[in-house]
Wavefront OBJ file of the C-alpha trace (Angstrom):
o trace
v 0.000 0.000 0.000
v 1.239 3.467 -0.859
v -0.027 7.047 -0.769
v 1.157 9.320 -3.585
v 0.334 12.835 -4.782
v -0.310 13.489 -8.469
v -1.228 16.972 -9.700
v -2.345 17.934 -6.233
v -4.635 14.905 -5.887
v -4.129 12.134 -3.367
v -3.941 8.632 -4.823
v -4.070 5.511 -2.646
v -2.333 2.557 -4.326
v -3.283 -0.958 -3.202
v -0.943 -3.791 -4.227
v -0.949 -7.581 -3.920
v -3.957 -9.491 -2.641
v -7.062 -7.779 -1.311
v -8.756 -10.735 0.329
v -10.103 -11.885 3.675
v -6.701 -11.851 5.357
v -5.580 -8.400 4.227
v -9.005 -6.696 4.161
v -8.986 -5.335 7.785
v -5.543 -3.777 7.392
v -6.422 -2.229 4.009
v -9.680 -0.812 5.380
v -7.918 0.773 8.357
v -5.265 2.230 6.056
v -7.853 3.718 3.665
v -9.848 5.170 6.557
v -6.713 6.778 7.943
v -5.899 8.574 4.687
v -9.386 9.599 3.608
v -9.652 13.400 3.954
v -12.112 14.796 6.480
v -13.098 17.676 4.213
v -14.544 17.840 0.699
v -12.120 16.595 -1.924
v -11.287 13.808 -4.316
v -9.139 10.753 -3.631
v -8.051 8.299 -6.304
v -8.080 4.629 -5.375
v -5.645 2.693 -7.581
v -6.328 -1.057 -7.890
v -4.114 -1.539 -10.931
v -1.649 -3.765 -9.057
v -4.169 -5.905 -7.164
v -3.430 -9.563 -7.914
v -6.566 -11.048 -6.333
v -9.852 -9.680 -5.010
v -12.552 -11.576 -3.134
v -15.845 -10.708 -1.440
v -14.040 -9.327 1.616
v -12.099 -6.960 -0.631
v -15.311 -5.794 -2.329
v -16.773 -5.127 1.124
v -13.727 -2.981 1.923
v -14.285 -0.916 -1.220
v -17.994 -0.490 -0.477
v -17.330 0.578 3.115
v -14.643 3.005 1.970
v -17.084 4.653 -0.439
v -19.701 4.889 2.297
v -17.209 6.455 4.686
v -16.093 8.912 2.005
v -19.696 9.965 1.443
v -20.075 10.649 5.162
v -16.966 12.828 5.056
v -18.262 14.681 1.969
v -15.337 13.559 -0.155
v -15.216 11.521 -3.348
v -13.346 8.268 -4.046
v -12.559 7.570 -7.691
v -11.290 4.244 -8.978
v -8.514 5.351 -11.292
v -7.252 1.914 -12.356
v -8.444 -1.654 -11.898
v -6.458 -4.791 -12.666
v -8.045 -7.561 -14.702
v -8.477 -9.986 -11.718
v -10.085 -7.225 -9.665
v -12.336 -6.230 -12.570
v -13.638 -9.786 -12.922
v -14.619 -9.873 -9.258
v -16.230 -6.440 -9.350
v -18.285 -7.411 -12.376
v -19.416 -10.555 -10.569
v -20.680 -8.411 -7.667
v -22.004 -5.697 -10.021
v -19.979 -3.185 -8.036
v -20.380 0.446 -9.138
v -17.868 2.630 -7.414
v -17.653 5.462 -9.927
v -19.960 6.570 -12.684
v -17.066 7.356 -14.973
v -15.417 4.726 -17.102
v -12.537 3.162 -15.212
v -9.296 2.338 -16.982
v -8.353 -1.313 -16.704
v -4.663 -1.905 -16.089
v -3.376 -3.903 -19.025
v 0.053 -5.527 -18.942
v 2.727 -4.637 -21.460
v 3.767 -6.996 -24.255
v 6.812 -8.432 -22.503
v 4.863 -8.737 -19.264
v 2.101 -10.650 -21.055
v 4.665 -12.915 -22.693
v 6.331 -13.553 -19.336
v 2.993 -14.315 -17.685
v 2.170 -16.754 -20.477
v 5.528 -18.519 -20.192
v 5.289 -18.772 -16.417
v 1.701 -19.992 -16.646
v 2.663 -22.587 -19.265
v 5.547 -23.810 -17.128
v 3.336 -24.111 -14.044
v 0.641 -25.913 -16.064
v 3.230 -28.331 -17.450
v 4.508 -29.057 -13.953
v 0.955 -29.720 -12.738
v 0.360 -32.052 -15.670
v 3.487 -34.122 -15.034
v 2.802 -34.275 -11.301
v -0.727 -35.473 -12.058
v 0.546 -38.147 -14.464
v 3.209 -39.323 -12.021
v 0.729 -39.444 -9.131
v -1.868 -41.281 -11.218
v 0.425 -43.990 -12.535
v 2.140 -44.387 -9.150
v -1.166 -45.169 -7.436
v -2.252 -47.306 -10.379
v 0.877 -49.490 -10.204
v 1.724 -49.502 -6.498
v -1.650 -48.695 -4.978
v -2.767 -52.335 -4.622
v 0.451 -53.166 -2.730
v 0.570 -50.281 -0.252
v -1.644 -49.402 2.667
v -4.184 -46.661 2.905
v -7.740 -46.265 1.772
v -8.604 -46.471 -1.882
v -11.801 -46.568 -3.870
v -14.497 -49.183 -3.125
v -14.061 -52.500 -4.907
v -17.238 -52.032 -6.922
v -16.017 -48.706 -8.326
v -13.979 -50.359 -11.083
v -17.030 -52.265 -12.308
v -19.152 -49.121 -12.226
v -16.580 -47.143 -14.199
v -16.178 -49.950 -16.740
v -19.932 -49.907 -17.318
v -20.025 -46.127 -17.660
v -16.976 -45.845 -19.917
v -17.338 -49.106 -21.836
v -20.615 -50.949 -22.159
v -22.793 -47.832 -22.344
v -20.687 -46.551 -25.234
v -21.066 -49.808 -27.182
v -24.137 -48.727 -29.149
v -22.908 -45.365 -30.396
v -19.461 -46.735 -31.257
v -20.889 -49.673 -33.201
v -23.387 -47.506 -35.101
v -20.898 -44.828 -36.116
v -18.267 -47.420 -37.041
v -20.721 -49.186 -39.338
v -21.591 -45.877 -40.985
v -17.904 -44.992 -41.406
v -17.174 -48.388 -42.984
v -20.187 -48.000 -45.250
v -19.034 -44.530 -46.323
v -15.477 -45.706 -47.013
v -16.816 -48.516 -49.177
v -19.109 -46.138 -51.096
v -16.201 -43.784 -51.792
v -14.004 -46.581 -53.097
v -16.627 -48.440 -55.142
v -16.839 -45.829 -57.880
v -13.088 -45.655 -58.433
v -12.186 -49.326 -58.072
v -15.026 -50.569 -60.288
v -13.542 -48.615 -63.210
v -10.462 -50.845 -63.092
v -12.205 -54.100 -62.288
v -10.642 -54.106 -58.818
v -13.860 -54.542 -56.896
v -12.404 -56.996 -54.414
v -9.930 -54.379 -53.195
v -12.786 -52.608 -51.429
v -12.157 -55.112 -48.631
v -8.490 -54.102 -48.513
v -9.221 -50.411 -48.290
v -11.950 -50.635 -45.666
v -10.226 -53.166 -43.422
v -6.799 -51.513 -43.435
v -8.277 -48.051 -42.909
v -10.456 -49.202 -40.014
v -7.713 -51.199 -38.272
v -4.888 -48.717 -38.665
v -6.582 -45.319 -38.411
v -10.326 -44.925 -38.443
v -11.186 -47.450 -35.749
v -8.823 -46.189 -33.010
v -9.169 -42.478 -33.702
v -12.935 -42.492 -34.226
v -13.445 -44.444 -31.004
v -11.155 -42.032 -29.163
v -13.103 -39.009 -30.424
v -16.396 -40.566 -29.326
v -14.976 -41.430 -25.900
v -13.500 -37.929 -25.535
v -16.833 -36.316 -26.296
v -18.922 -38.735 -24.270
v -16.851 -40.065 -21.365
v -14.057 -37.500 -21.189
v -16.516 -34.635 -20.843
v -18.415 -36.529 -18.134
v -15.212 -37.132 -16.143
v -14.150 -33.495 -16.447
v -17.595 -32.236 -15.402
v -17.743 -34.621 -12.429
v -14.314 -33.670 -11.101
v -14.840 -29.962 -11.795
v -18.089 -30.018 -9.816
v -16.388 -31.812 -6.946
v -13.568 -29.260 -7.001
v -15.938 -26.277 -7.021
v -18.098 -27.693 -4.231
v -14.936 -28.528 -2.207
v -15.624 -32.263 -2.155
v -12.023 -32.875 -3.215
v -10.815 -30.869 -0.204
v -13.144 -32.913 1.985
v -11.553 -36.120 0.720
v -8.117 -34.766 1.585
v -9.319 -33.769 5.043
v -10.573 -37.327 5.635
v -7.206 -38.791 4.688
v -8.053 -39.953 1.153
v -5.855 -39.336 -1.854
v -8.142 -37.781 -4.487
v -6.076 -39.304 -7.277
v -6.225 -42.791 -5.777
v -9.891 -42.541 -4.829
v -11.285 -40.791 -7.918
v -8.878 -41.238 -10.820
v -7.254 -44.661 -10.538
v -10.526 -46.647 -10.977
v -11.184 -44.627 -14.125
v -7.661 -45.400 -15.369
v -8.184 -49.125 -14.872
v -11.578 -48.938 -16.575
v -10.355 -47.028 -19.609
v -7.369 -49.390 -19.920
v -9.727 -52.359 -20.211
v -12.559 -50.805 -22.195
v -10.805 -48.614 -24.786
v -9.158 -51.507 -26.709
v -12.426 -53.476 -26.545
v -14.394 -50.546 -27.938
v -11.789 -50.206 -30.682
v -12.229 -53.882 -31.595
v -15.989 -53.306 -31.757
v -15.424 -50.272 -33.972
v -13.156 -52.204 -36.342
v -15.525 -55.161 -36.648
v -18.606 -53.065 -37.314
v -16.696 -50.864 -39.759
v -15.624 -53.909 -41.742
v -19.189 -55.249 -41.662
v -20.496 -51.896 -42.899
v -18.108 -52.058 -45.832
v -19.150 -55.644 -46.508
v -22.793 -54.636 -46.815
v -21.983 -52.115 -49.551
v -19.635 -54.541 -51.313
v -22.374 -57.172 -51.349
v -25.135 -54.848 -52.559
v -23.281 -52.556 -54.977
v -20.568 -54.865 -56.303
v -22.055 -58.294 -55.818
v -19.080 -59.524 -53.813
v -20.102 -62.537 -51.683
v -19.599 -62.030 -47.930
v -17.345 -65.099 -47.814
v -14.993 -63.662 -50.442
v -14.993 -60.293 -48.726
v -14.103 -61.746 -45.325
v -11.446 -64.025 -46.832
v -9.848 -60.998 -48.459
v -9.920 -59.144 -45.134
v -8.159 -62.067 -43.434
v -5.472 -62.092 -46.152
v -4.695 -58.386 -46.133
v -4.609 -57.745 -42.388
v -1.372 -58.458 -40.562
v -0.616 -58.859 -36.884
v 1.368 -55.615 -36.951
v -1.663 -53.669 -38.150
v -3.893 -55.080 -35.415
v -1.265 -54.545 -32.722
v -0.673 -50.966 -33.856
v -4.392 -50.197 -33.770
v -4.822 -51.617 -30.267
v -1.723 -49.810 -28.987
v -3.065 -46.553 -30.384
v -6.397 -47.116 -28.700
v -4.740 -47.716 -25.331
v -2.606 -44.573 -25.530
v -5.571 -42.524 -26.759
v -7.623 -43.683 -23.783
v -4.896 -42.639 -21.348
v -4.574 -39.248 -23.046
v -8.314 -38.629 -22.818
v -8.358 -39.552 -19.132
v -5.347 -37.415 -18.178
v -6.700 -34.388 -20.040
v -10.149 -34.791 -18.468
v -8.728 -35.154 -14.946
v -6.339 -32.233 -15.456
v -9.153 -29.979 -16.663
v -11.542 -31.108 -13.936
v -9.222 -30.855 -10.936
v -7.817 -27.551 -12.215
v -11.214 -25.839 -12.095
v -11.377 -22.688 -9.989
v -14.344 -20.398 -9.481
v -18.055 -21.044 -9.575
v -20.505 -23.177 -11.478
v -19.862 -21.363 -14.760
v -16.280 -22.651 -14.732
v -17.528 -26.248 -14.778
v -18.841 -25.825 -18.314
v -15.655 -24.067 -19.367
v -13.496 -26.885 -18.005
v -15.666 -29.504 -19.700
v -15.420 -27.774 -23.066
v -11.674 -27.315 -22.652
v -11.312 -30.996 -21.818
v -13.050 -32.174 -24.987
v -11.148 -29.787 -27.259
v -7.737 -30.559 -25.732
v -8.403 -34.312 -25.699
v -9.359 -34.451 -29.388
v -6.434 -32.213 -30.319
v -4.003 -34.337 -28.290
v -5.368 -37.568 -29.779
v -4.864 -36.281 -33.314
v -1.303 -35.158 -32.505
v -0.557 -38.572 -30.975
v -2.005 -40.300 -34.047
v 0.296 -38.287 -36.312
v 3.280 -39.291 -34.180
v 2.270 -42.965 -34.341
v 1.915 -42.715 -38.124
v 5.407 -41.241 -38.432
v 6.835 -44.002 -36.252
v 5.116 -47.037 -37.801
v 4.505 -46.103 -41.415
v 7.279 -43.682 -42.421
l 1 2 3 4 5 6 7 8 9 10 11 12 13 14 15 16 17 18 19 20 21 22 23 24 25 26 27 28 29 30 31 32 33 34 35 36 37 38 39 40 41 42 43 44 45 46 47 48 49 50 51 52 53 54 55 56 57 58 59 60 61 62 63 64 65 66 67 68 69 70 71 72 73 74 75 76 77 78 79 80 81 82 83 84 85 86 87 88 89 90 91 92 93 94 95 96 97 98 99 100 101 102 103 104 105 106 107 108 109 110 111 112 113 114 115 116 117 118 119 120 121 122 123 124 125 126 127 128 129 130 131 132 133 134 135 136 137 138 139 140 141 142 143 144 145 146 147 148 149 150 151 152 153 154 155 156 157 158 159 160 161 162 163 164 165 166 167 168 169 170 171 172 173 174 175 176 177 178 179 180 181 182 183 184 185 186 187 188 189 190 191 192 193 194 195 196 197 198 199 200 201 202 203 204 205 206 207 208 209 210 211 212 213 214 215 216 217 218 219 220 221 222 223 224 225 226 227 228 229 230 231 232 233 234 235 236 237 238 239 240 241 242 243 244 245 246 247 248 249 250 251 252 253 254 255 256 257 258 259 260 261 262 263 264 265 266 267 268 269 270 271 272 273 274 275 276 277 278 279 280 281 282 283 284 285 286 287 288 289 290 291 292 293 294 295 296 297 298 299 300 301 302 303 304 305 306 307 308 309 310 311 312 313 314 315 316 317 318 319 320 321 322 323 324 325 326 327 328 329 330 331 332 333 334 335 336 337 338 339 340 341 342 343 344 345 346 347 348 349 350 351 352 353 354 355 356 357 358 359 360 361 362 363 364
């Protein structure tokens, strides 16, 4: 806190955090420097890093005290964190437009780099904590999740996604076959429809399409659940009771996605191949036996193993992103939706990046 004079006007500068802990001291300081005769005092909040309800109460009481002393308090600058809080409380301290303190270019770049570094650290700590409890949790003491939690998560993440995965995979296989029929029939290579559909589904379309569905369906649900628990302080309650939130909430989901993601990918591949077979039978007159025999000839163990490995890694990526977004939620209920949306977007983006890396490794 600092009192300065500019052009004959007193300006009170508040720095740092204006929250429950510092509010009494700030209020006493403002009261001490408010003039006892008519005049104008500028209150500078441009360097306030955080503002909560106690800080807003300090500002309101300062304005009320200034009115009693027949002086005027003007908010000359407001930092972005303070402005967000004031807007939430619909605080109106001055009828004039208040200038929001905006950081300079280098300051913004530094804040972004520091924020990125902190976020990266949080991500790696989360991954290390998750896989530690997943591997060593069954062999160490302490309280974990109930035994039935793994079954419940497997049902939520796996069996309930069976229908949508199978339907969309069949439609994708059908579409791939339709696209290839017109071109291959011109060269009398009708049977190669089976090659195109099966290889595409096993190597790429099956794993990545299943991952996108799981990210939109299950990943968003995980992020929303954990974000709600974080906002309502249920995660803090678990810590207070001696539970590890990662072990209690995340590890059962990791086990479930490890088991269910490859199985869903197998379902996606099978239904995609069957969708292509239906078009090959109707449009090209290829018997189902010939189509399936061709699929068995063209697929190799490497292709199947690569597809299943992709699906496993994609499932882990979706889970880590969802947990990171959910447990990193701060604020009120509106932030739950923001975290859920961020989780889906980041998960799909990360899955596509991982798929490109796999393609470079296995097929370059």
